[in-house]
N, C-alpha and C positions, 0 to 999 in steps of 0.2 A: 683458734680461740673458736670454741663452737657457741649455738646459741644459748645449750643451757648454761654455760658456765655464763656466759653472759651475760643472762637474765638472773641469776644468781646473784653476781656481785652488784649490778645497777638495782637488785630490787634489797640489798644489804644499805646501800651506801640512800637511798629513798629512806628508808627505812628509820634511819640513824640521821636525818634532817628534823628541826626545829620550826624549819624558816618557813614563813609564807607561802611561796614559790619556790621551786627546786627544776633545775636539768641538770641532767648526765647526757657526755657524750662520750661514751668508751672506743677507743680504737686501741685493733692490735695488727700487727706486722710481722711479716717474715721475708728477709732479703739476701738473695745472691747476688755476690758479686767479683768479676775478675777484669781487673785491669793490665793493660798491657801497651811497652813503649818499646822503642827500639826491635820491634821484631821479638818479643818475649815477655812473657807475662809478669809482671813485677808484685801484683796482689793480687791475694782469693779472699774472701770473707765472706762470711755468714752472720748475719745480726738479727735478732729477735728483740719485741718488744712491748705493751701495754698500756697504755695510757689512758688515765680516766681525769675528766675535765668535768669540776662543778662548778655550777651556777645559784648561787641561793639570792632570795632577794626578802625585804622584809619593806613590806607597800613598794616602793619604787628606789629603794635604797639597796644595789645589787652589788654582788662581792663574788668574785670567782677562784679557782684554786685548782689546783693539778697535780698529780702522782703517778708516779710509775709503779709505785710499790702498792702492790692490791690486797695485804692482808686486812682482816679485819679490821684491827687498830688504825692504818693507816689509811683504809676507806674512812672510816669514823673520822680520822684527823683532818682529811682535807676537807670533809665537809664542814666540819668546826671552823676552820680555816677562813672558808666563803663565807659561810655565817658572820665570824669576828669581823669581817674585810666590810659587807654588807653595812652591818649596824654601825661601821666607822663612818664610809663614806656619805658622801654629798647625795640629796637623790638625781636619781637619772631621769628628767623630764621625758625620753623618749621611749624608756624603757614601758615594753608591754607583758602581762603574764603569757603564760606558757600555751603551746596550740594546746586542742585537745584531741584526741586520736584523729587522725587523715586516713584519706585513703591513696596509696602511690601506685603509680605504672609497675609493669614488671619489667623487670631490665633484665638481659644476661648479658656479664663481661668477665665470667670468669671460665676457667681451665684446666681438671684437675692435670691434662700433664703439661702447664705452666706453671705448678706451684709444685711439681714433681720434678721438674728440670733442673739437675743441680748440676759440679760445677765440672763434670765431665762433658756435658752438652755443651755448658761454653765457654771450656776449654777447645771442643772442637770448633765451635765459630774463631775462636783465634787461631787457631792451625789456619785455617780456611781463609781466613785475609791475611794473615800472613803470608802463608805459601803464594797466593797468588801477585803478590805484594814485594815479593823479593823476584820472581817469575821475569817481574816486570822492570827489578833496579828500581823500588824507591820502598824507601823505609815506613812501618806502620805503627801505629799506635790507636787506643781505644778504649771501651769499655765492654761487657756481657753485663748486663743485669736481668736478674728476672724476682719477680716478688708478687706475694698472694698479702692480702689485708682486709681486715672484715670493718665495719662502727656500727655501732648501737648506741641509737640514741631512745633516752625513756624522760618522763620529768612528772614530777606531781599530777599532772591534768591528766593522765591516765595515757600517754602517747605513748606507743612503742614504737619504733625503726628499725632496721636491722638493711646491711646490703656487704655482699664479699665480692669481692675484684679483684684479678690477678695479669700481670704484666711482666712483658718482655722487653726490653731495649736493645738494639748492637748498635755501637756508634763507633766507627772506621774512618781514621785519619792517614792520609798517605802525604809522604812529602818527599819531594825532592831538595836539593842545595837553595832551590830559588824560588819554591812554588810548595801550594799544597792541596789536596781535596778533600772532599769531604760525603760522608754519605750516613746515615741513618736509619731505624726502622723501629715502629711499635707496634706494639696488639697485642690484646689481652689473652690470644690465643698463638703460642710460640709455634706453631704448627705454622701460622703466615709467613715467616720468616726467613730470609733467605739471603743466607751471610755472603756467599760467593756474588750475587747478584750485586751486594752492596759494596762489599769488594771494589768489584767491579769498575762501580761509578765513581767511589774515591779515587782510585788509582788514573783510570781516563782523566778526569780532573788534576792531578795532581798532573799529568803526563803532558798534555794539553795547554796548561798552564805554566808552563819553563819557563825561564827568562822571560819573565813577563818586562810590559815596555810601561813608560811614563803616559796617565793619562790626563790631560788639562782639565780640571775642574770646570764643569758647568753645568748644565741641565740638558739632559739626556735621555732618549727613550730608552726602557728598560724594561725587558724581562726578568720578570722576577720568580724563581722557584716557589714550590708552596712551603719550604722552611723559613725563607725571608718575609712571603705573604704573612705566614701565621706569627712572627715577628711581632711582627707590627699591628694585627690585627688585635694583639692581647693588649697592647696600649690603648688602643680603643676601646673595648670591653670596660676596659679596667675605669674608662673614662665615663661610661654612660649611666652613671645615678643620678638620679634623677632629682633628688634634692639637691644634690652640686650645682644642677644644671638650671633649676627653679630661683636656687641665690647668688645667679650670674657668677657661680665661682669654677664653672671649665666650660668646656669648646661647645659643648652642647647646649649653652643655654642661651633659648630661641627659636632652636632648631627642631623639637617634637613635633611633629606633624608634615614639618615640612619636606620638601623636594632635594637632597643631599647629592647625588648622584644620578647617572643614567638608571633607565627600567632593567636594563641586563643585571644592575646591583642586588642580591637577597641574601641577606645574612641574619640567619637562624638560632635556634637552639630546639634540638628535639633529644630528650631523654632516652627515647627507645628505637633511636636510627639503631638499625643494623650493622652497617660498616664503623661507627665510632657513637658508641653508647656512652650515656653519662651518669652520674647518679643521680636516682629516682627522688632523691633529698636532700635540702641543705641544711646547715647548719642548729638550725632551731628546729627542725622538722617540716619546714616548708615543702611540700609537695614541687617536683621541679616542674616546671611547664613549655610544653609545644609553644611558642613565641616565635616571631618575626620581630628580630628589631629594626632592621631597614628591609622594609620591602619595596620591592622594583624602583629601589633610590630614595623611597619616602621613608623617614624617620619614624616606625612605628612607635617601636614601642622604648621607655628607658626601665632601668632598674628602678622599681619599688620594692623597698623595705618597708616589714608589714605596717613600721609606726608613719613613713611617710605617705603609704598608701591610705592608711587611715584617714591623716590629717588631710588629704589632698581627694576624695572618698574614691580613691583607686583600688583595684584588685594588686597585690603584693606580686609581684613577679619570682620573687627568689633571685639568687644567683644563676646566670645562664649555666647550663647543665653540659653544655658543649658547645664547639664554636665551628657554626657547617656556613661555607659562601657557597652559594650555589655558584654552578659553572657552564663552560659550556662543552664540546667535545673536543680533542686533537691535545697531543702532547708536549712538554715545551720545548723539545726539537719541532712540532710544526708550528707555533710561536713565533722560535726563531728565524723559520724561513719567513714571517711574515714581516722582517723589518730589514729595512736597507742599513740605516746606520743607528749604533745604538749597544747597550751593554747585558751580556748576562751574567746577572745574580744570584749565585747560590745559597750563601745567608747573610746575615748581618751578626755583631756582636755588640756588647757593650753600649745597649741604646741608651741613653740617660733622656728627660726633658731637657728643651731649651726654654719653654715656655709652655706649663702645664694647662693654660687657660684659653690655648690656642692649640694645644696638642702639638706643638710643635717639639719635634727629637732629633736629636742624633745621635750617632753611630756610623761604627764601620762595615767596610764590604767584608767577607772575609772566606778563601777555603775555596777559591773558583772564583774567580771577578772576569769575565771575555770578552771583546771588542768583535761584535759582530758588524760585517759590512755585508751587502749584495743577500741578504735573509742563510746566512754562514757562520761560524765561528773562523774568525782569525787568527788570534794569538790573545795569548793572556794581558791583561795590565795588570798593574800594579792596584794595591789594594786602595782607597777612596774614602772618604767622611762625606757622610750624607746630613743634611736639614730638609728635613722634611718631617708632613704630619701624612697619618694614615688617612684623614680627612679627604686631604690632597690626592692619595692614591684613589682613593674610590669613588671620586670626582675626576682623575684622569686618566681610567683604567677604557682599553682600548678594544682588548680583545680576553675572553677567558676563556683556561681547556679547564681537562676536565680532572673534577677534585680530587684530591691525595690526600690519605690518612697522613698527618703530623704531630705525633704523641701520640695520647692517648685520647683524646678533648678534640681535637682539631680536622676538621676536613675543610680542604680551599685546596683549589684550582691552581695552577700558574698563571700569569696575569703580565701583560704586555701594559705599562704603561709612556705617558706621554710626560714629558717637563720634569722627570725626578733629578731633584738641583742637591750637586755634590759640589761640596765645599773647600777642600783640599785634599792632597793627594800624600802621598806616602812614599818612605825607600824599597819597601819592601810589598 
C-alpha cells in the first residue's frame, strides 16, 4: 500500500469520527512462505492483508474496533463500532489524549530486492539446504519466508507517521534418527542471507550430536549461542515495565538505579542501528528512543508508558525498538575453547514462567546440546530442562563474544554463563 492510498483511507476514517479523540493504525503486508519437510517442499503460499484499527474516546471512555475490509462503508462502520464501545465503557483512568505531531528518526529497513524475491528464489534456498543435507545423509526441514509491510498512524491531534519494512528469513533443521541441528537467519535485505552457510551449520550440529548421551541434571557452565541468549532476553525485556516494578509486581521491583550485573553488561535500544534497525515509533506514535536499559551493569531505565511517565514525572520511553546486548570479541567456538567442563546450547524452546515476580523461567534445550571438555565439543547430550532467570544469566556472565543478529530486532553475543541450572533430563 502506498502513501497516497493510506492517506486517503485514514483521512476518510478521521472525517467519519464523531468522537472527541480518534486514533488510527493502518497496517498492510504481503508475505510469501515456502515450507519443506523430508527433503521436499510441502507448501507454498502468498498472503496479503490490510487492517485498520480505530480507537475512539469521549473523555476517558475508550473503545476500539478493527476491520480488514477497507471500503468507505466498512471504514465508517468500524469507526461507529469504536464509538459505541467507548460510550458503553467504564472510564479508563490511565487514558491520555492522542499525541500531537512528533519528529522521528530516519530508519532504513527495507530493500526492493526482498520485496521482489518470489517463490523461485525461496525454492532455490530450499534446494540448497536439501542438497547439502542429502549429501551428508541427513533429512532436512524448515521454511523460507519473505515479506514487506507498511504501517501508518494518524490521529485527531494532527499526528501522522509511516514506516515501511521488508524481511527475509530462512530456517533449516537437519535430522538423523537420534539427533537434530538447527540454524536460522533473518535480514531486511535478502542478499545478506546465505542458505548454504545456514544449511552447513544445521547439518554439522545434527551430525555432531548423533547418539546423544544422558546428562545428570545439575548446575553447569554453559556457552549460550545468540539464539538462546535472545530467547531469554525477550522475557527480561517484557518484564521491565516501570509501573509493574513500582507496584511490586515484577522482578525489577526495587532494582531501578541499582547494580544488577558486571560492568561488561550493557543492554540498550537504538532504532537507527545500522545492523539491526528498529521501528521509529510505537503504537501511539511515540518516537522510539536511543536508550540504555542496563548500562555497565546498572539498571539505568525501565519502560515508562505515557501514563506512568506523567504520573511519576519522567519522560516516556516507549517500547524498545530493538534489543542490543553489547559484546566483546570472538566467536562461539572461541568461547567454547575457554570452557573446561560444561555445555554448548544451540537454542531453547517452550519457555514458560515458573514465577513471574522472580522472572524464573523453565524450558527445554533443542536442536544441538553438546558436552564440552578441555575446551572442545566432545559429544552430544540428551536435551535437558532448565529452571533459571535471565536476571541470573546476566549476573553470571563470565565472557561475551561478538554480537550477532537474531531475528530482525535482536543483536546479541554468545555468552559463557556459570551455574546455569538444569533440573531434569529427557529421553531424546
